[in-house]
ZAMARGU-4260 file (C-alpha; in steps of 0.2 Angstrom, whole numbers, plus 5000, padded with zeros to 4 digits):
<rodrens>
0) 5000/5000/5000 | 5014/5012/5004 | 5021/5008/4986 | 5005/5013/4978 | 5004/5028/4989
5) 5021/5033/4982 | 5015/5030/4965 | 5000/5041/4968 | 5012/5055/4973 | 5017/5056/4955
10) 4999/5058/4949 | 5003/5075/4941 | 5014/5066/4928 | 5006/5049/4927 | 4987/5053/4930
15) 4987/5038/4942 | 4980/5046/4958 | 4973/5035/4972 | 4956/5032/4963 | 4964/5026/4947
20) 4976/5015/4956 | 4962/5008/4966 | 4952/5004/4951 | 4967/4995/4943 | 4973/4986/4959
25) 4957/4982/4969 | 4952/4966/4960 | 4969/4959/4963 | 4971/4965/4981 | 4953/4961/4987
30) 4950/4945/4977 | 4933/4937/4980 | 4932/4918/4979 | 4913/4919/4981 | 4912/4930/4966
35) 4923/4919/4956 | 4914/4903/4961 | 4897/4909/4957 | 4902/4916/4940 | 4895/4933/4943
40) 4895/4943/4927 | 4888/4959/4921 | 4880/4971/4934 | 4884/4961/4949 | 4903/4959/4944
45) 4904/4978/4941 | 4896/4982/4958 | 4908/4970/4967 | 4923/4978/4958 | 4916/4996/4962
50) 4915/4991/4981 | 4933/4984/4980 | 4940/5000/4972 | 4931/5011/4985 | 4939/5001/4999
55) 4956/5001/4991 | 4955/5020/4988 | 4950/5023/5006 | 4965/5012/5012 | 4977/5022/5000
60) 4970/5039/5007 | 4973/5033/5025 | 4989/5023/5024 | 4997/5033/5038 | 4983/5031/5050
65) 4980/5012/5046 | 4998/5006/5045
</rodrens>
């Protein structure tokens, strides 16, 4: 998480601020076996990824307090 925070610090050049990093990394960091096992697709899968990205964005914006 600290590494992703360092990457977000360069968002002026890369446009990879906390929200974009969360969207990219959330499915890997917060993998859901239930979602994979049930074969969610479409709207349900999108909503799951959305929740995951919100959680990762929150963690990234509060790294110092959490870790």
